[in-house]
N, CA, C and O atoms as a Tripos MOL2 file, in Angstrom:
@<TRIPOS>MOLECULE
protein
  300   299    75     0     0
PROTEIN
NO_CHARGES

@<TRIPOS>ATOM
      1 N           0.8450   -1.2750   -0.0240 N.3       1 MET1
      2 CA          0.0690    0.0040    0.0320 C.3       1 MET1
      3 C           0.8650    1.2550   -0.0320 C.2       1 MET1
      4 O           0.3190    2.2950   -0.3990 O.2       1 MET1
      5 N           2.1260    1.2240    0.3010 N.am      2 HIS2
      6 CA          3.0020    2.3630    0.3380 C.3       2 HIS2
      7 C           3.1640    2.9970   -1.0140 C.2       2 HIS2
      8 O           3.4650    4.1900   -1.0660 O.2       2 HIS2
      9 N           2.9810    2.2650   -2.1650 N.am      3 TRP3
     10 CA          3.0760    2.8090   -3.5350 C.3       3 TRP3
     11 C           1.9770    3.7730   -3.7380 C.2       3 TRP3
     12 O           2.1580    4.7000   -4.5280 O.2       3 TRP3
     13 N           0.8630    3.6550   -3.1140 N.am      4 LEU4
     14 CA         -0.2070    4.6370   -3.3100 C.3       4 LEU4
     15 C           0.1660    6.0000   -2.8730 C.2       4 LEU4
     16 O          -0.4250    6.9570   -3.3730 O.2       4 LEU4
     17 N           1.1520    6.1920   -1.9290 N.am      5 LEU5
     18 CA          1.4750    7.4590   -1.4220 C.3       5 LEU5
     19 C           2.3130    8.2260   -2.4940 C.2       5 LEU5
     20 O           2.3350    9.4570   -2.4940 O.2       5 LEU5
     21 N           2.9620    7.5250   -3.3530 N.am      6 PHE6
     22 CA          3.7330    8.1710   -4.4340 C.3       6 PHE6
     23 C           3.0470    8.3180   -5.8160 C.2       6 PHE6
     24 O           3.6180    8.8210   -6.7840 O.2       6 PHE6
     25 N           1.8040    7.8540   -5.8360 N.am      7 TRP7
     26 CA          1.0420    7.9340   -7.0620 C.3       7 TRP7
     27 C           0.7260    9.4320   -7.3600 C.2       7 TRP7
     28 O           0.4700   10.2500   -6.4760 O.2       7 TRP7
     29 N           0.7680    9.7120   -8.6980 N.am      8 ARG8
     30 CA          0.4230   11.0350   -9.1620 C.3       8 ARG8
     31 C          -0.2590   10.8550  -10.5360 C.2       8 ARG8
     32 O          -0.0520    9.8580  -11.2290 O.2       8 ARG8
     33 N          -1.0470   11.8190  -10.8850 N.am      9 PRO9
     34 CA         -1.7130   11.7680  -12.2510 C.3       9 PRO9
     35 C          -0.5750   11.8200  -13.2510 C.2       9 PRO9
     36 O           0.4630   12.4250  -12.9830 O.2       9 PRO9
     37 N          -0.7730   11.1490  -14.4750 N.am     10 PRO10
     38 CA          0.3040   10.9570  -15.4770 C.3      10 PRO10
     39 C           0.7050   12.2970  -16.0410 C.2      10 PRO10
     40 O           1.8200   12.4000  -16.5520 O.2      10 PRO10
     41 N          -0.1060   13.3270  -15.9920 N.am     11 CYS11
     42 CA          0.3350   14.4800  -16.7430 C.3      11 CYS11
     43 C           0.9550   15.5650  -15.6740 C.2      11 CYS11
     44 O           1.3720   16.6560  -16.0640 O.2      11 CYS11
     45 N           0.9770   15.2160  -14.4460 N.am     12 LEU12
     46 CA          1.5330   16.0950  -13.4960 C.3      12 LEU12
     47 C           3.0140   16.2080  -13.6540 C.2      12 LEU12
     48 O           3.7020   15.2160  -13.8950 O.2      12 LEU12
     49 N           3.5260   17.4390  -13.5160 N.am     13 LEU13
     50 CA          4.9310   17.7840  -13.7100 C.3      13 LEU13
     51 C           5.3750   17.5890  -15.2090 C.2      13 LEU13
     52 O           6.5520   17.3600  -15.4870 O.2      13 LEU13
     53 N           4.4300   17.6840  -16.1210 N.am     14 ARG14
     54 CA          4.7350   17.6220  -17.5860 C.3      14 ARG14
     55 C           4.2260   18.9820  -18.1660 C.2      14 ARG14
     56 O           3.4260   19.6750  -17.5380 O.2      14 ARG14
     57 N           4.7160   19.3350  -19.3800 N.am     15 ARG15
     58 CA          4.2680   20.4580  -20.0120 C.3      15 ARG15
     59 C           2.8800   20.1790  -20.7170 C.2      15 ARG15
     60 O           2.7190   19.1890  -21.4320 O.2      15 ARG15
     61 N           1.9140   21.0870  -20.4790 N.am     16 VAL16
     62 CA          0.6730   20.9450  -21.0540 C.3      16 VAL16
     63 C           0.0960   22.2260  -21.6930 C.2      16 VAL16
     64 O           0.5280   23.3280  -21.3520 O.2      16 VAL16
     65 N          -0.8320   22.0960  -22.5740 N.am     17 VAL17
     66 CA         -1.4730   23.2150  -23.2420 C.3      17 VAL17
     67 C          -2.9190   23.0890  -22.7660 C.2      17 VAL17
     68 O          -3.5360   22.0270  -22.8480 O.2      17 VAL17
     69 N          -3.4300   24.1990  -22.2710 N.am     18 VAL18
     70 CA         -4.7500   24.2920  -21.6480 C.3      18 VAL18
     71 C          -5.6660   25.1410  -22.6430 C.2      18 VAL18
     72 O          -5.3440   26.3030  -22.8910 O.2      18 VAL18
     73 N          -6.7270   24.6110  -23.1750 N.am     19 ASN19
     74 CA         -7.6430   25.3230  -24.0210 C.3      19 ASN19
     75 C          -8.9270   25.6170  -23.1930 C.2      19 ASN19
     76 O          -9.4380   24.7390  -22.4980 O.2      19 ASN19
     77 N          -9.4180   26.8360  -23.2820 N.am     20 PHE20
     78 CA        -10.4330   27.2860  -22.4610 C.3      20 PHE20
     79 C         -11.8390   27.0960  -23.0450 C.2      20 PHE20
     80 O         -11.9610   27.0660  -24.2700 O.2      20 PHE20
     81 N         -12.8150   26.9770  -22.3150 N.am     21 THR21
     82 CA        -14.2020   26.8950  -22.7710 C.3      21 THR21
     83 C         -14.7580   28.2620  -23.3220 C.2      21 THR21
     84 O         -15.5330   28.2980  -24.2770 O.2      21 THR21
     85 N         -14.3590   29.2650  -22.7290 N.am     22 ALA22
     86 CA        -14.9070   30.6280  -23.0500 C.3      22 ALA22
     87 C         -14.5180   31.1080  -24.4350 C.2      22 ALA22
     88 O         -15.3590   31.6140  -25.1790 O.2      22 ALA22
     89 N         -13.2120   30.9490  -24.7950 N.am     23 ASP23
     90 CA        -12.5930   31.4330  -26.0130 C.3      23 ASP23
     91 C         -11.7820   30.4550  -26.6400 C.2      23 ASP23
     92 O         -10.7590   30.0500  -26.0890 O.2      23 ASP23
     93 N         -12.1920   30.0000  -27.8620 N.am     24 SER24
     94 CA        -11.4040   28.9770  -28.5090 C.3      24 SER24
     95 C         -10.1060   29.4730  -29.2030 C.2      24 SER24
     96 O          -9.3220   28.6720  -29.7110 O.2      24 SER24
     97 N          -9.9070   30.7710  -29.2120 N.am     25 THR25
     98 CA         -8.6290   31.2580  -29.9270 C.3      25 THR25
     99 C          -7.5980   31.5030  -28.9070 C.2      25 THR25
    100 O          -6.5050   31.8870  -29.3230 O.2      25 THR25
    101 N          -7.7620   31.3450  -27.6450 N.am     26 GLU26
    102 CA         -6.6840   31.6050  -26.5890 C.3      26 GLU26
    103 C          -6.4960   30.2130  -25.8070 C.2      26 GLU26
    104 O          -7.4030   29.4130  -25.5770 O.2      26 GLU26
    105 N          -5.1850   30.0820  -25.4530 N.am     27 ALA27
    106 CA         -4.8360   28.8820  -24.7200 C.3      27 ALA27
    107 C          -3.5450   29.3330  -23.8670 C.2      27 ALA27
    108 O          -2.9620   30.3830  -24.1390 O.2      27 ALA27
    109 N          -3.1430   28.5180  -22.8600 N.am     28 ILE28
    110 CA         -1.9460   28.8180  -22.2630 C.3      28 ILE28
    111 C          -1.1160   27.5150  -22.1480 C.2      28 ILE28
    112 O          -1.6960   26.4300  -22.1120 O.2      28 ILE28
    113 N           0.1800   27.6020  -22.0910 N.am     29 GLU29
    114 CA          0.9600   26.3680  -21.9380 C.3      29 GLU29
    115 C           1.9470   26.5860  -20.7560 C.2      29 GLU29
    116 O           2.4390   27.6880  -20.5100 O.2      29 GLU29
    117 N           2.1910   25.5100  -20.0740 N.am     30 GLY30
    118 CA          3.0700   25.5390  -18.9820 C.3      30 GLY30
    119 C           3.2080   24.1950  -18.3780 C.2      30 GLY30
    120 O           2.7190   23.2230  -18.9530 O.2      30 GLY30
    121 N           3.8590   24.0730  -17.2250 N.am     31 VAL31
    122 CA          4.0860   22.9240  -16.5110 C.3      31 VAL31
    123 C           3.0080   22.6630  -15.4390 C.2      31 VAL31
    124 O           2.8500   23.4740  -14.5260 O.2      31 VAL31
    125 N           2.3030   21.6010  -15.5320 N.am     32 LEU32
    126 CA          1.2280   21.3140  -14.5880 C.3      32 LEU32
    127 C           1.8360   20.9170  -13.2150 C.2      32 LEU32
    128 O           2.2610   19.7750  -13.0400 O.2      32 LEU32
    129 N           1.8750   21.8390  -12.2650 N.am     33 TRP33
    130 CA          2.6310   21.7550  -11.0710 C.3      33 TRP33
    131 C           1.8750   20.9690  -10.0130 C.2      33 TRP33
    132 O           2.4060   20.0570   -9.3800 O.2      33 TRP33
    133 N           0.5990   21.3620   -9.8420 N.am     34 SER34
    134 CA         -0.1780   20.5940   -8.8620 C.3      34 SER34
    135 C          -1.7070   20.5410   -9.2440 C.2      34 SER34
    136 O          -2.1830   21.3680  -10.0210 O.2      34 SER34
    137 N          -2.4320   19.5760   -8.6930 N.am     35 TYR35
    138 CA         -3.8380   19.4230   -8.8750 C.3      35 TYR35
    139 C          -4.4780   19.2250   -7.5230 C.2      35 TYR35
    140 O          -4.2460   18.2010   -6.8810 O.2      35 TYR35
    141 N          -5.2710   20.1640   -7.0740 N.am     36 ARG36
    142 CA         -5.9060   19.9850   -5.7040 C.3      36 ARG36
    143 C          -7.4370   20.2830   -5.8710 C.2      36 ARG36
    144 O          -7.8250   21.3670   -6.3070 O.2      36 ARG36
    145 N          -8.1950   19.3850   -5.5470 N.am     37 GLY37
    146 CA         -9.6900   19.5560   -5.7850 C.3      37 GLY37
    147 C          -9.9150   19.7660   -7.2380 C.2      37 GLY37
    148 O          -9.4910   18.9770   -8.0810 O.2      37 GLY37
    149 N         -10.5820   20.8310   -7.5160 N.am     38 GLY38
    150 CA        -10.9010   21.1950   -8.9580 C.3      38 GLY38
    151 C          -9.9460   22.2330   -9.4920 C.2      38 GLY38
    152 O         -10.1970   22.7780  -10.5680 O.2      38 GLY38
    153 N          -8.8590   22.5410   -8.7970 N.am     39 TRP39
    154 CA         -7.8970   23.5480   -9.1810 C.3      39 TRP39
    155 C          -6.5930   23.0810   -9.7260 C.2      39 TRP39
    156 O          -5.9850   22.1910   -9.1300 O.2      39 TRP39
    157 N          -6.1240   23.6080  -10.8010 N.am     40 LEU40
    158 CA         -4.8700   23.2490  -11.3960 C.3      40 LEU40
    159 C          -3.8940   24.4410  -11.2560 C.2      40 LEU40
    160 O          -4.2670   25.5920  -11.4800 O.2      40 LEU40
    161 N          -2.7000   24.1480  -10.8970 N.am     41 THR41
    162 CA         -1.6470   25.2040  -10.8020 C.3      41 THR41
    163 C          -0.5320   24.9320  -11.7810 C.2      41 THR41
    164 O           0.0940   23.8720  -11.7740 O.2      41 THR41
    165 N          -0.2930   25.9660  -12.6640 N.am     42 LEU42
    166 CA          0.7650   25.8060  -13.6560 C.3      42 LEU42
    167 C           1.8450   26.8150  -13.3820 C.2      42 LEU42
    168 O           1.6310   27.9090  -12.8600 O.2      42 LEU42
    169 N           3.0700   26.3570  -13.7860 N.am     43 ARG43
    170 CA          4.2190   27.1700  -13.6040 C.3      43 ARG43
    171 C           4.9460   27.3330  -14.9910 C.2      43 ARG43
    172 O           4.7350   26.5380  -15.9070 O.2      43 ARG43
    173 N           5.7700   28.3470  -15.1010 N.am     44 ASP44
    174 CA          6.4980   28.6400  -16.3380 C.3      44 ASP44
    175 C           5.4600   28.7270  -17.5560 C.2      44 ASP44
    176 O           5.5420   28.0400  -18.5750 O.2      44 ASP44
    177 N           4.4800   29.6710  -17.2930 N.am     45 VAL45
    178 CA          3.3430   29.7170  -18.2530 C.3      45 VAL45
    179 C           3.5530   30.7850  -19.3340 C.2      45 VAL45
    180 O           4.1020   31.8580  -19.0870 O.2      45 VAL45
    181 N           3.0810   30.4360  -20.5660 N.am     46 SER46
    182 CA          2.9780   31.3070  -21.6210 C.3      46 SER46
    183 C           1.5580   31.4140  -22.1840 C.2      46 SER46
    184 O           0.8330   30.4250  -22.2960 O.2      46 SER46
    185 N           1.2070   32.5890  -22.5160 N.am     47 ALA47
    186 CA         -0.2260   32.7460  -23.1700 C.3      47 ALA47
    187 C          -0.0800   32.5710  -24.6570 C.2      47 ALA47
    188 O           0.8330   33.1500  -25.2470 O.2      47 ALA47
    189 N          -0.9060   31.8280  -25.2690 N.am     48 LEU48
    190 CA         -0.9560   31.5640  -26.7220 C.3      48 LEU48
    191 C          -2.2530   32.1360  -27.2620 C.2      48 LEU48
    192 O          -3.3420   31.9750  -26.7100 O.2      48 LEU48
    193 N          -2.0540   32.8160  -28.3830 N.am     49 LYS49
    194 CA         -3.2510   33.3140  -29.1470 C.3      49 LYS49
    195 C          -3.0350   33.1160  -30.6770 C.2      49 LYS49
    196 O          -1.9590   33.3780  -31.2130 O.2      49 LYS49
    197 N          -3.9980   32.6910  -31.2760 N.am     50 THR50
    198 CA         -3.9350   32.3200  -32.7630 C.3      50 THR50
    199 C          -3.4690   33.4640  -33.4920 C.2      50 THR50
    200 O          -4.0150   34.5630  -33.3970 O.2      50 THR50
    201 N          -2.3790   33.2110  -34.2860 N.am     51 GLY51
    202 CA         -1.8280   34.2990  -35.1220 C.3      51 GLY51
    203 C          -0.8340   35.2150  -34.4230 C.2      51 GLY51
    204 O          -0.3590   36.1710  -35.0360 O.2      51 GLY51
    205 N          -0.5210   34.9700  -33.2300 N.am     52 GLY52
    206 CA          0.3860   35.8930  -32.4730 C.3      52 GLY52
    207 C           1.4850   34.9840  -31.7910 C.2      52 GLY52
    208 O           1.4200   33.7550  -31.7600 O.2      52 GLY52
    209 N           2.4910   35.7330  -31.2540 N.am     53 PRO53
    210 CA          3.6720   35.1350  -30.5630 C.3      53 PRO53
    211 C           3.1800   34.7480  -29.1240 C.2      53 PRO53
    212 O           2.2440   35.3130  -28.5580 O.2      53 PRO53
    213 N           3.9190   33.7190  -28.5970 N.am     54 ALA54
    214 CA          3.5470   33.4050  -27.1250 C.3      54 ALA54
    215 C           4.1550   34.4770  -26.1970 C.2      54 ALA54
    216 O           5.2760   34.9540  -26.3750 O.2      54 ALA54
    217 N           3.3420   34.8080  -25.2150 N.am     55 VAL55
    218 CA          3.6690   35.8430  -24.2900 C.3      55 VAL55
    219 C           3.9050   35.1690  -22.9550 C.2      55 VAL55
    220 O           3.0170   34.4780  -22.4560 O.2      55 VAL55
    221 N           5.1320   35.3580  -22.3340 N.am     56 ALA56
    222 CA          5.4620   34.7780  -21.1520 C.3      56 ALA56
    223 C           4.6870   35.4750  -19.9490 C.2      56 ALA56
    224 O           4.5490   36.6980  -19.9360 O.2      56 ALA56
    225 N           4.1880   34.6620  -18.9420 N.am     57 MET57
    226 CA          3.4710   35.2130  -17.8140 C.3      57 MET57
    227 C           4.3100   34.9870  -16.6580 C.2      57 MET57
    228 O           4.9930   33.9690  -16.5480 O.2      57 MET57
    229 N           4.2750   35.9780  -15.7290 N.am     58 VAL58
    230 CA          5.0650   35.9130  -14.4710 C.3      58 VAL58
    231 C           4.3000   35.2860  -13.3780 C.2      58 VAL58
    232 O           3.1140   35.5740  -13.2120 O.2      58 VAL58
    233 N           4.9480   34.4040  -12.5870 N.am     59 GLY59
    234 CA          4.1400   33.7230  -11.5180 C.3      59 GLY59
    235 C           3.4450   32.4580  -11.8730 C.2      59 GLY59
    236 O           3.5780   31.9110  -12.9680 O.2      59 GLY59
    237 N           2.6940   32.0090  -10.9000 N.am     60 ASP60
    238 CA          1.9670   30.7410  -11.1180 C.3      60 ASP60
    239 C           0.5190   31.1700  -11.6460 C.2      60 ASP60
    240 O           0.0390   32.2780  -11.4040 O.2      60 ASP60
    241 N          -0.1110   30.2040  -12.3730 N.am     61 VAL61
    242 CA         -1.4480   30.4690  -12.7830 C.3      61 VAL61
    243 C          -2.3650   29.3830  -12.2770 C.2      61 VAL61
    244 O          -2.0990   28.2000  -12.4900 O.2      61 VAL61
    245 N          -3.4000   29.7470  -11.6350 N.am     62 VAL62
    246 CA         -4.3400   28.8060  -11.0430 C.3      62 VAL62
    247 C          -5.6950   28.8310  -11.7830 C.2      62 VAL62
    248 O          -6.3240   29.8780  -11.9320 O.2      62 VAL62
    249 N          -6.1050   27.6700  -12.2260 N.am     63 ILE63
    250 CA         -7.3190   27.6050  -13.1180 C.3      63 ILE63
    251 C          -8.2660   26.5090  -12.5720 C.2      63 ILE63
    252 O          -7.8530   25.4260  -12.1570 O.2      63 ILE63
    253 N          -9.5410   26.8640  -12.6050 N.am     64 HIS64
    254 CA        -10.5380   25.8440  -12.0480 C.3      64 HIS64
    255 C         -10.9020   24.9490  -13.3180 C.2      64 HIS64
    256 O         -10.9980   25.4240  -14.4500 O.2      64 HIS64
    257 N         -11.0750   23.7400  -13.0410 N.am     65 ARG65
    258 CA        -11.3490   22.7790  -14.1420 C.3      65 ARG65
    259 C         -12.5970   23.0050  -14.9120 C.2      65 ARG65
    260 O         -12.7180   22.4970  -16.0270 O.2      65 ARG65
    261 N         -13.5780   23.7700  -14.3640 N.am     66 SER66
    262 CA        -14.8340   24.1540  -15.0450 C.3      66 SER66
    263 C         -14.5110   25.1090  -16.2550 C.2      66 SER66
    264 O         -15.3550   25.2560  -17.1390 O.2      66 SER66
    265 N         -13.3560   25.7280  -16.3030 N.am     67 GLN67
    266 CA        -12.9470   26.6660  -17.2670 C.3      67 GLN67
    267 C         -12.2300   26.0580  -18.3670 C.2      67 GLN67
    268 O         -11.9780   26.6950  -19.3900 O.2      67 GLN67
    269 N         -11.8620   24.7470  -18.1860 N.am     68 ILE68
    270 CA        -10.9750   24.0860  -19.2170 C.3      68 ILE68
    271 C         -11.8760   23.2710  -20.1830 C.2      68 ILE68
    272 O         -12.7440   22.5080  -19.7570 O.2      68 ILE68
    273 N         -11.6400   23.4600  -21.4680 N.am     69 LYS69
    274 CA        -12.3080   22.6780  -22.4760 C.3      69 LYS69
    275 C         -11.5830   21.3590  -22.6030 C.2      69 LYS69
    276 O         -12.1700   20.2880  -22.4450 O.2      69 LYS69
    277 N         -10.3020   21.4540  -22.8890 N.am     70 PHE70
    278 CA         -9.3970   20.2030  -22.8680 C.3      70 PHE70
    279 C          -7.9620   20.5920  -22.5660 C.2      70 PHE70
    280 O          -7.5260   21.7380  -22.6740 O.2      70 PHE70
    281 N          -7.2440   19.4910  -22.1610 N.am     71 LEU71
    282 CA         -5.8150   19.7330  -21.8290 C.3      71 LEU71
    283 C          -5.0060   18.7380  -22.6780 C.2      71 LEU71
    284 O          -5.2660   17.5360  -22.7120 O.2      71 LEU71
    285 N          -4.0220   19.3140  -23.3500 N.am     72 GLN72
    286 CA         -3.1400   18.5500  -24.2030 C.3      72 GLN72
    287 C          -1.7610   18.3970  -23.4400 C.2      72 GLN72
    288 O          -1.1900   19.3670  -22.9420 O.2      72 GLN72
    289 N          -1.2940   17.1680  -23.3900 N.am     73 VAL73
    290 CA         -0.0130   16.8030  -22.8010 C.3      73 VAL73
    291 C           1.0690   16.6440  -23.7920 C.2      73 VAL73
    292 O           0.9260   15.8910  -24.7550 O.2      73 VAL73
    293 N           2.1960   17.3570  -23.5800 N.am     74 ALA74
    294 CA          3.3200   17.2020  -24.5760 C.3      74 ALA74
    295 C           4.0120   15.9050  -24.2860 C.2      74 ALA74
    296 O           4.0520   15.4120  -23.1590 O.2      74 ALA74
    297 N           4.5660   15.3650  -25.3760 N.am     75 PRO75
    298 CA          5.1880   14.0080  -25.2660 C.3      75 PRO75
    299 C           6.5150   14.0550  -24.4900 C.2      75 PRO75
    300 O           7.1600   13.0220  -24.3070 O.2      75 PRO75
@<TRIPOS>BOND
     1     1     2 1
     2     2     3 1
     3     3     4 2
     4     3     5 am
     5     5     6 1
     6     6     7 1
     7     7     8 2
     8     7     9 am
     9     9    10 1
    10    10    11 1
    11    11    12 2
    12    11    13 am
    13    13    14 1
    14    14    15 1
    15    15    16 2
    16    15    17 am
    17    17    18 1
    18    18    19 1
    19    19    20 2
    20    19    21 am
    21    21    22 1
    22    22    23 1
    23    23    24 2
    24    23    25 am
    25    25    26 1
    26    26    27 1
    27    27    28 2
    28    27    29 am
    29    29    30 1
    30    30    31 1
    31    31    32 2
    32    31    33 am
    33    33    34 1
    34    34    35 1
    35    35    36 2
    36    35    37 am
    37    37    38 1
    38    38    39 1
    39    39    40 2
    40    39    41 am
    41    41    42 1
    42    42    43 1
    43    43    44 2
    44    43    45 am
    45    45    46 1
    46    46    47 1
    47    47    48 2
    48    47    49 am
    49    49    50 1
    50    50    51 1
    51    51    52 2
    52    51    53 am
    53    53    54 1
    54    54    55 1
    55    55    56 2
    56    55    57 am
    57    57    58 1
    58    58    59 1
    59    59    60 2
    60    59    61 am
    61    61    62 1
    62    62    63 1
    63    63    64 2
    64    63    65 am
    65    65    66 1
    66    66    67 1
    67    67    68 2
    68    67    69 am
    69    69    70 1
    70    70    71 1
    71    71    72 2
    72    71    73 am
    73    73    74 1
    74    74    75 1
    75    75    76 2
    76    75    77 am
    77    77    78 1
    78    78    79 1
    79    79    80 2
    80    79    81 am
    81    81    82 1
    82    82    83 1
    83    83    84 2
    84    83    85 am
    85    85    86 1
    86    86    87 1
    87    87    88 2
    88    87    89 am
    89    89    90 1
    90    90    91 1
    91    91    92 2
    92    91    93 am
    93    93    94 1
    94    94    95 1
    95    95    96 2
    96    95    97 am
    97    97    98 1
    98    98    99 1
    99    99   100 2
   100    99   101 am
   101   101   102 1
   102   102   103 1
   103   103   104 2
   104   103   105 am
   105   105   106 1
   106   106   107 1
   107   107   108 2
   108   107   109 am
   109   109   110 1
   110   110   111 1
   111   111   112 2
   112   111   113 am
   113   113   114 1
   114   114   115 1
   115   115   116 2
   116   115   117 am
   117   117   118 1
   118   118   119 1
   119   119   120 2
   120   119   121 am
   121   121   122 1
   122   122   123 1
   123   123   124 2
   124   123   125 am
   125   125   126 1
   126   126   127 1
   127   127   128 2
   128   127   129 am
   129   129   130 1
   130   130   131 1
   131   131   132 2
   132   131   133 am
   133   133   134 1
   134   134   135 1
   135   135   136 2
   136   135   137 am
   137   137   138 1
   138   138   139 1
   139   139   140 2
   140   139   141 am
   141   141   142 1
   142   142   143 1
   143   143   144 2
   144   143   145 am
   145   145   146 1
   146   146   147 1
   147   147   148 2
   148   147   149 am
   149   149   150 1
   150   150   151 1
   151   151   152 2
   152   151   153 am
   153   153   154 1
   154   154   155 1
   155   155   156 2
   156   155   157 am
   157   157   158 1
   158   158   159 1
   159   159   160 2
   160   159   161 am
   161   161   162 1
   162   162   163 1
   163   163   164 2
   164   163   165 am
   165   165   166 1
   166   166   167 1
   167   167   168 2
   168   167   169 am
   169   169   170 1
   170   170   171 1
   171   171   172 2
   172   171   173 am
   173   173   174 1
   174   174   175 1
   175   175   176 2
   176   175   177 am
   177   177   178 1
   178   178   179 1
   179   179   180 2
   180   179   181 am
   181   181   182 1
   182   182   183 1
   183   183   184 2
   184   183   185 am
   185   185   186 1
   186   186   187 1
   187   187   188 2
   188   187   189 am
   189   189   190 1
   190   190   191 1
   191   191   192 2
   192   191   193 am
   193   193   194 1
   194   194   195 1
   195   195   196 2
   196   195   197 am
   197   197   198 1
   198   198   199 1
   199   199   200 2
   200   199   201 am
   201   201   202 1
   202   202   203 1
   203   203   204 2
   204   203   205 am
   205   205   206 1
   206   206   207 1
   207   207   208 2
   208   207   209 am
   209   209   210 1
   210   210   211 1
   211   211   212 2
   212   211   213 am
   213   213   214 1
   214   214   215 1
   215   215   216 2
   216   215   217 am
   217   217   218 1
   218   218   219 1
   219   219   220 2
   220   219   221 am
   221   221   222 1
   222   222   223 1
   223   223   224 2
   224   223   225 am
   225   225   226 1
   226   226   227 1
   227   227   228 2
   228   227   229 am
   229   229   230 1
   230   230   231 1
   231   231   232 2
   232   231   233 am
   233   233   234 1
   234   234   235 1
   235   235   236 2
   236   235   237 am
   237   237   238 1
   238   238   239 1
   239   239   240 2
   240   239   241 am
   241   241   242 1
   242   242   243 1
   243   243   244 2
   244   243   245 am
   245   245   246 1
   246   246   247 1
   247   247   248 2
   248   247   249 am
   249   249   250 1
   250   250   251 1
   251   251   252 2
   252   251   253 am
   253   253   254 1
   254   254   255 1
   255   255   256 2
   256   255   257 am
   257   257   258 1
   258   258   259 1
   259   259   260 2
   260   259   261 am
   261   261   262 1
   262   262   263 1
   263   263   264 2
   264   263   265 am
   265   265   266 1
   266   266   267 1
   267   267   268 2
   268   267   269 am
   269   269   270 1
   270   270   271 1
   271   271   272 2
   272   271   273 am
   273   273   274 1
   274   274   275 1
   275   275   276 2
   276   275   277 am
   277   277   278 1
   278   278   279 1
   279   279   280 2
   280   279   281 am
   281   281   282 1
   282   282   283 1
   283   283   284 2
   284   283   285 am
   285   285   286 1
   286   286   287 1
   287   287   288 2
   288   287   289 am
   289   289   290 1
   290   290   291 1
   291   291   292 2
   292   291   293 am
   293   293   294 1
   294   294   295 1
   295   295   296 2
   296   295   297 am
   297   297   298 1
   298   298   299 1
   299   299   300 2
@<TRIPOS>SUBSTRUCTURE
     1 MET1         2 RESIDUE 1 A MET
     2 HIS2         6 RESIDUE 1 A HIS
     3 TRP3        10 RESIDUE 1 A TRP
     4 LEU4        14 RESIDUE 1 A LEU
     5 LEU5        18 RESIDUE 1 A LEU
     6 PHE6        22 RESIDUE 1 A PHE
     7 TRP7        26 RESIDUE 1 A TRP
     8 ARG8        30 RESIDUE 1 A ARG
     9 PRO9        34 RESIDUE 1 A PRO
    10 PRO10       38 RESIDUE 1 A PRO
    11 CYS11       42 RESIDUE 1 A CYS
    12 LEU12       46 RESIDUE 1 A LEU
    13 LEU13       50 RESIDUE 1 A LEU
    14 ARG14       54 RESIDUE 1 A ARG
    15 ARG15       58 RESIDUE 1 A ARG
    16 VAL16       62 RESIDUE 1 A VAL
    17 VAL17       66 RESIDUE 1 A VAL
    18 VAL18       70 RESIDUE 1 A VAL
    19 ASN19       74 RESIDUE 1 A ASN
    20 PHE20       78 RESIDUE 1 A PHE
    21 THR21       82 RESIDUE 1 A THR
    22 ALA22       86 RESIDUE 1 A ALA
    23 ASP23       90 RESIDUE 1 A ASP
    24 SER24       94 RESIDUE 1 A SER
    25 THR25       98 RESIDUE 1 A THR
    26 GLU26      102 RESIDUE 1 A GLU
    27 ALA27      106 RESIDUE 1 A ALA
    28 ILE28      110 RESIDUE 1 A ILE
    29 GLU29      114 RESIDUE 1 A GLU
    30 GLY30      118 RESIDUE 1 A GLY
    31 VAL31      122 RESIDUE 1 A VAL
    32 LEU32      126 RESIDUE 1 A LEU
    33 TRP33      130 RESIDUE 1 A TRP
    34 SER34      134 RESIDUE 1 A SER
    35 TYR35      138 RESIDUE 1 A TYR
    36 ARG36      142 RESIDUE 1 A ARG
    37 GLY37      146 RESIDUE 1 A GLY
    38 GLY38      150 RESIDUE 1 A GLY
    39 TRP39      154 RESIDUE 1 A TRP
    40 LEU40      158 RESIDUE 1 A LEU
    41 THR41      162 RESIDUE 1 A THR
    42 LEU42      166 RESIDUE 1 A LEU
    43 ARG43      170 RESIDUE 1 A ARG
    44 ASP44      174 RESIDUE 1 A ASP
    45 VAL45      178 RESIDUE 1 A VAL
    46 SER46      182 RESIDUE 1 A SER
    47 ALA47      186 RESIDUE 1 A ALA
    48 LEU48      190 RESIDUE 1 A LEU
    49 LYS49      194 RESIDUE 1 A LYS
    50 THR50      198 RESIDUE 1 A THR
    51 GLY51      202 RESIDUE 1 A GLY
    52 GLY52      206 RESIDUE 1 A GLY
    53 PRO53      210 RESIDUE 1 A PRO
    54 ALA54      214 RESIDUE 1 A ALA
    55 VAL55      218 RESIDUE 1 A VAL
    56 ALA56      222 RESIDUE 1 A ALA
    57 MET57      226 RESIDUE 1 A MET
    58 VAL58      230 RESIDUE 1 A VAL
    59 GLY59      234 RESIDUE 1 A GLY
    60 ASP60      238 RESIDUE 1 A ASP
    61 VAL61      242 RESIDUE 1 A VAL
    62 VAL62      246 RESIDUE 1 A VAL
    63 ILE63      250 RESIDUE 1 A ILE
    64 HIS64      254 RESIDUE 1 A HIS
    65 ARG65      258 RESIDUE 1 A ARG
    66 SER66      262 RESIDUE 1 A SER
    67 GLN67      266 RESIDUE 1 A GLN
    68 ILE68      270 RESIDUE 1 A ILE
    69 LYS69      274 RESIDUE 1 A LYS
    70 PHE70      278 RESIDUE 1 A PHE
    71 LEU71      282 RESIDUE 1 A LEU
    72 GLN72      286 RESIDUE 1 A GLN
    73 VAL73      290 RESIDUE 1 A VAL
    74 ALA74      294 RESIDUE 1 A ALA
    75 PRO75      298 RESIDUE 1 A PRO
């Protein structure tokens, strides 16, 4: 049973792209740092917009899962 203490979701601590439900032209990419309840925390985040360059964001970004349309995990 001790192995359960070290279990984590497969996309945790990996680079992900988060697409939002509100606007399909905007997304953010970053490292999924933690997942607690319905909240995701990302670090090293960049904002992505269709047709524009990525814009680095300072600090951590916290997103509720109700705002997420889908999450893409980088290989």
